[in-house]
N, C-alpha and C positions, 0 to 999 in steps of 0.2 A: 234792488233792481233799478237799473238806469231808465229814467223816463225819456220817451221820444222827444226830440227837440222841436220838431215841426210836423204836424199832421199833413198828409198828402190827401188832397181832395180830387177825386176823379169822378166826373159825372158822365156816365155812359148812357144817359137817357136818350140821346139822339144818335147813338152809334148806328142804329138800324137805318138811318137816313143818309149816312155817309156816302154810300155808293150812288144814291139818287142825285147827288150834286155833281157827278162826273160828266165831263164833256165826251162827245163821241171819240172813240179811239183810246181813251184813258183806261188803264188797268183797274180792276176792282180791288178794293181794300179787303184784307183778311180781317174780319170782325169776329172770328171764332173765340170761344172762351180761352183756349190755349194762347192765342195771340194777345188777348186782353191781359192775361196773366203776365206774359212777357213784357208788355208795355208798362204795366203797373210796377213790375220789379225794376225796370230801367228808370222809371220816373222816381221811384222811392230812392234809388241809389243816387240819382242826380240831385234830388232834393237834399239828401244828407250832405253831399259834396258842396252844394251851394251854402248851406247853413254853416258848415265848417269854414269855408272860405270867408264868408261874411264875418264870422266871429274873429278870424285872424286879422281882417282888415279894420273892422269897426266893432269894438267890444259891446256896444249897445245892441241889444237884440231887436231885430225887425219884428213888427207885429203883423205885417201883411206883405206878401209878395204876389204880384200878378204878372204872369208871363204870357205874352201873346205872340204866337207865330202865325203870320199870314202867309200861307203857302203860295197863294196865287201871285203875290207881289214880292215874295222872298224877303219879307221884312220881319224883324223880331223886335219886340218892345218889352221892357221890364219896368213896372211901376212898383214902388214899395213905400211903406209907411213905418214910422217909428212910434207914432202916437197910438194909444189904445183906441181902436175903432169899434170893435164888436164885443170885446171881452166882458164888458159889464152889462150887456143887453140881457134882460131877464127872460126873453122869449126866443130870440134867434139863436140857432146853432150853426155850426160850420156849413152844413148842407143848405140851410136857408140863404146864407151869405153867398155861397157858390152859385146857387140857383138865380139869385138877383143879378149877379155879375154876368152870367151866361145870357140872361134875358136882355140885359143892357147892351151886350155885344151884338146880340142877334138883331136888335131893332136899329142898330147904327146903319 
């Protein structure tokens, strides 16, 4: 059985607050379970395409990719690492790492 190349981490802890951040006149976001499944499916597909493209361009496997899309400024940023960052941590798992990253972005 083929092992997945890259896990996708989706943190929906704050999805219930998404519509609270809207300005007057902005449309509400669909945060239903069906919509979440659609978004997760699209993100998984995109992640697989990113991994495939990265392997074609650079044979060394990235250990971390952080994608940030700032909707209000229409800016997109990608940060990536090739060094082992968390793999050897005896305590942290992927959810812990994602949680720390989201918290760091939130306080910026």
